[in-house]
C-alpha atoms as a printed R data frame, in Angstrom:
   type eleno elety resid chain resno       x       y      z
1  ATOM     1    CA   ALA     A     1  -0.311  -0.177  0.033
2  ATOM     2    CA   SER     A     2   1.203   3.198 -0.536
3  ATOM     3    CA   ILE     A     3  -0.295   7.219 -0.486
4  ATOM     4    CA   GLY     A     4   1.399   9.300 -2.996
5  ATOM     5    CA   ARG     A     5   2.371  13.043 -2.125
6  ATOM     6    CA   GLY     A     6  -0.928  14.087 -4.251
7  ATOM     7    CA   GLY     A     7  -2.688  12.009 -1.483
8  ATOM     8    CA   ASP     A     8  -4.161   9.296 -3.797
9  ATOM     9    CA   VAL     A     9  -3.682   5.941 -2.849
10 ATOM    10    CA   GLY     A    10  -2.575   2.454 -4.027
11 ATOM    11    CA   LEU     A    11  -2.971  -0.716 -2.782
12 ATOM    12    CA   ALA     A    12  -1.939  -4.849 -4.018
13 ATOM    13    CA   ILE     A    13  -2.125  -7.461 -2.286
14 ATOM    14    CA   GLY     A    14  -1.300 -10.999 -2.517
15 ATOM    15    CA   CYS     A    15  -2.360 -14.956 -2.057
16 ATOM    16    CA   VAL     A    16  -6.135 -14.062 -2.652
17 ATOM    17    CA   ALA     A    17  -6.811 -14.614 -6.701
18 ATOM    18    CA   PRO     A    18  -4.566 -16.302 -8.928
19 ATOM    19    CA   VAL     A    19  -1.795 -13.344 -9.391
20 ATOM    20    CA   PRO     A    20  -0.785 -10.335 -7.098
21 ATOM    21    CA   LEU     A    21  -4.299  -8.436 -7.720
22 ATOM    22    CA   ARG     A    22  -4.315  -4.127 -7.362
23 ATOM    23    CA   CYS     A    23  -7.545  -3.246 -5.411
24 ATOM    24    CA   LYS     A    24  -8.196  -0.417 -7.834
25 ATOM    25    CA   ARG     A    25 -12.172  -0.025 -7.045
26 ATOM    26    CA   ALA     A    26 -10.604   0.184 -2.933
27 ATOM    27    CA   GLU     A    27  -8.244   2.759 -4.043
28 ATOM    28    CA   ALA     A    28 -10.561   4.747 -6.073
29 ATOM    29    CA   TYR     A    29 -12.916   4.391 -2.877
30 ATOM    30    CA   LEU     A    30 -10.785   6.446 -0.823
31 ATOM    31    CA   ASP     A    31  -9.284   8.631 -3.619
32 ATOM    32    CA   ALA     A    32 -12.978   9.911 -3.287
33 ATOM    33    CA   HIS     A    33 -13.966   9.773  0.203
34 ATOM    34    CA   GLY     A    34 -10.448  10.117  1.725
35 ATOM    35    CA   LEU     A    35  -8.749   8.088  4.537
36 ATOM    36    CA   GLY     A    36 -11.374   8.644  7.903
37 ATOM    37    CA   ASP     A    37 -12.269   5.763  9.666
38 ATOM    38    CA   ALA     A    38 -15.682   5.191  7.973
39 ATOM    39    CA   SER     A    39 -14.173   4.925  4.720
40 ATOM    40    CA   LEU     A    40 -11.161   2.607  5.748
41 ATOM    41    CA   GLN     A    41 -13.772   0.573  6.960
42 ATOM    42    CA   ARG     A    42 -16.027   0.546  3.639
43 ATOM    43    CA   ALA     A    43 -12.175   0.041  1.422
44 ATOM    44    CA   ALA     A    44 -12.542  -2.962  3.433
45 ATOM    45    CA   GLU     A    45 -14.960  -4.130  2.341
46 ATOM    46    CA   ILE     A    46 -14.482  -3.603 -1.204
47 ATOM    47    CA   VAL     A    47 -10.927  -5.250 -0.469
48 ATOM    48    CA   GLY     A    48 -13.153  -8.175  0.344
49 ATOM    49    CA   GLU     A    49 -15.340  -8.037 -2.588
50 ATOM    50    CA   GLU     A    50 -12.270  -7.731 -5.078
51 ATOM    51    CA   VAL     A    51 -10.268 -10.834 -3.611
52 ATOM    52    CA   SER     A    52 -11.214 -14.252 -5.002
53 ATOM    53    CA   PRO     A    53  -8.871 -16.366 -2.630
54 ATOM    54    CA   ILE     A    54  -8.917 -20.233 -2.561
55 ATOM    55    CA   SER     A    55  -9.202 -22.770 -0.302
56 ATOM    56    CA   ASP     A    56  -6.386 -25.215  0.251
57 ATOM    57    CA   HIS     A    57  -4.223 -26.990  3.149
58 ATOM    58    CA   ARG     A    58  -2.841 -23.657  4.192
59 ATOM    59    CA   GLY     A    59  -5.911 -21.675  5.105
60 ATOM    60    CA   GLY     A    60  -9.513 -21.198  3.924
61 ATOM    61    CA   ALA     A    61 -11.146 -18.666  1.013
62 ATOM    62    CA   ASP     A    62 -13.216 -17.033  3.786
63 ATOM    63    CA   TYR     A    63 -10.503 -16.573  6.375
64 ATOM    64    CA   ARG     A    64  -7.994 -15.319  3.421
65 ATOM    65    CA   ARG     A    65 -10.861 -13.041  2.456
66 ATOM    66    CA   ALA     A    66 -11.042 -11.907  6.377
67 ATOM    67    CA   MET     A    67  -7.798 -11.500  6.607
68 ATOM    68    CA   ALA     A    68  -7.414  -9.405  3.385
69 ATOM    69    CA   GLN     A    69 -10.041  -7.015  4.946
70 ATOM    70    CA   THR     A    70  -8.069  -6.704  8.245
71 ATOM    71    CA   LEU     A    71  -4.470  -6.752  6.911
72 ATOM    72    CA   SER     A    72  -5.618  -3.857  4.665
73 ATOM    73    CA   LYS     A    73  -7.302  -1.288  7.111
74 ATOM    74    CA   ARG     A    74  -4.605  -2.240  9.653
75 ATOM    75    CA   LEU     A    75  -2.189  -1.134  6.852
76 ATOM    76    CA   LEU     A    76  -3.735   1.718  5.937
77 ATOM    77    CA   ARG     A    77  -4.866   3.047  8.992
78 ATOM    78    CA   ARG     A    78  -0.643   2.771  9.781
79 ATOM    79    CA   LEU     A    79   0.098   4.617  6.509
80 ATOM    80    CA   ARG     A    80  -2.174   7.498  7.104
81 ATOM    81    CA   GLU     A    81  -0.480   8.029 10.508
82 ATOM    82    CA   VAL     A    82   2.612   8.565  8.980
């Protein structure tokens, strides 16, 4: 994840799709709505909609989706404080 000088957000995630995934819908939402708590929550929900994880011996799809949401929100919260 990154926040550019102009405030634009970049967000990509791995292990939840066949290839690393750039979460463009979540990025666009954050660019339009800012980095407030409610926006971060909605962006995390959008990340959950964008990913398409598989279930295997390392973890289930539902777990991976939930972790993608949780970790995205945590990371974005930390980045906005920098």
